[in-house]
N, C-alpha and C positions, 0 to 999 in steps of 0.2 A: 214340491215347493211348500215352504212353511212360513208362518207369520212370526214376527218378533215384535215385542212390545217396546216402545220407545217413549221417552218423555222429553219435552222441550223445556230445559231448565229455565229459560228466560220467561216462558209463559206460566210456569208452575208457581202457584201461590202457597203451596204446602198445606192444603186442606186435609189431606190424608185419606180421602175417599177411596182412592185406588188401592191403598193397603188394606182398607176394611173389606173391600169387595174381592180382592185378589191377593190374599196373604201368601199364597203359594209362590208368587212371582215378585211381589213388591214388599220391601221392607222400608221403614222410615229411618232416616238418620237422626242425630240428636236435635236437629232443628225442625223436624217434621217433614222434611222433603224426601221424596221417594228415591230408593235405590232399586233399580229394575234388574232382574235376572236377564243377562244378555243372551241366554240360550234360546233356540227356537221354541215357540209356544207349543206345549203338548196338546194334541188334538182334544183331549178330555177337558182342557181349560179354555177352549175357544169361546164358548158361550159366556163364561164368566169374564174373560178378557174384553169381549165386545161390550158387555154391560159396564165394565169399569171405564172404558173409553167414552162411552155415551154419558156416563154420570160425572165425568170430570168437570167441575165448575169453571176451570180456567182453560178448558180445551187444550190441555198440555199433553195428553196421552194420544198415541197413535199406534195402530197396528200396521206394520210394514211388511209387505210380501217380499220374501227373499227367494232368489232363484237358485 
């Protein structure tokens, strides 16, 4: 089982914290909103991904467990 990073576009305010903390998986579009890599989270990035989720000021990021 692996986690995947997801963003709720309705909650997202485009602060860009996620891209600063996790540039390996998050890019920003021209308006500053995140574009998330849809692939499963590499185990080496688990700690950084959890930090990005916790730091999101809009609570728009989530880690979802895929089966």
